[in-house]
N, C-alpha and C positions, 0 to 999 in steps of 0.2 A: 801553461802558455796558450793562449788561441789563436786561430788564425787571422783572427782580425789585427793582435798585438803583433803578430810576427809574418809579414807579408813576403818576405825574401823566399827567394826559390833558387835552386840551380840553373844555371845559365841553359842547359839544354831544355829544363822545363819551360822556362821564359821563351827560348825561343820557340818552342812548339807551342805555346799559347800565341805569340806574336803571328805564329803562320796559320791560324786559325785551327789546329790541330787539338783541340780541348781533351778528348780523348785519348790521344798519345801523350797529353802532359799528365795526366790524371796516371796512367800506366808508369810511365818514366816516377814519377814521384812516389807512387806506392813501391817501385823496385828500389829507388836510389834510399828512401827514408824507413821502409818499412811500415806505411799507415794502412789503416784500413781503407776501404773504397770511399766510407762516409767521409773519414778525416782529410784524405787527399783532395777529394771534389772541394768539400769546405775551404782548405788553404787554396786552390786554385780561384774560385769563386770569389776569395777573400782579396787574391792577386789581381783580378780582372776588376774588381769596384775599385781598389784604392787606386792602382795605375790606369784605370780608364782606358783598358786595352780594346779593340775594336777587332774582330775578325776581316782578314782582308778580303777586298772585293775581287773577286775573280772574274775575269773578262769574258765574253763570249767564245773569244778564240783558242781559250784554253781548255774550254770543254768540248768541243768537238764538233758544236751544231753548226756553224756556220759553213766549216767545210764541207759537211754534209749536205747541206741544202742547197751551197753552190753545186756539188755534185748534183743533186737530184735536179737543179733548174736546168743543168748543161744536159743533161740525159734527156728529161723532157723535149727542150730545145731541137735536139738532133731525132728524135722521133719523130716530132713534128714536119720536120724538115724533108726526112726520107719518106714517111709515110702519110704525111697529111694534106 
């Protein structure tokens, strides 16, 4: 049975794929079904192809960049106000 013919996967693996955590999905599939790394990757890739799964888009707020930029802007304004 090839990955193309049987793209069904355990729910935990599907959840990891939908969350964009492909490495975690491969690891879970290997643990659950005892597959080799190559076999697990092929099964995950086949599932993604058949079901057209895309990784979720992460928003800038979730990465911590926006709060850091705001902090730096405020620090610069305070510095300019006090020592400018």
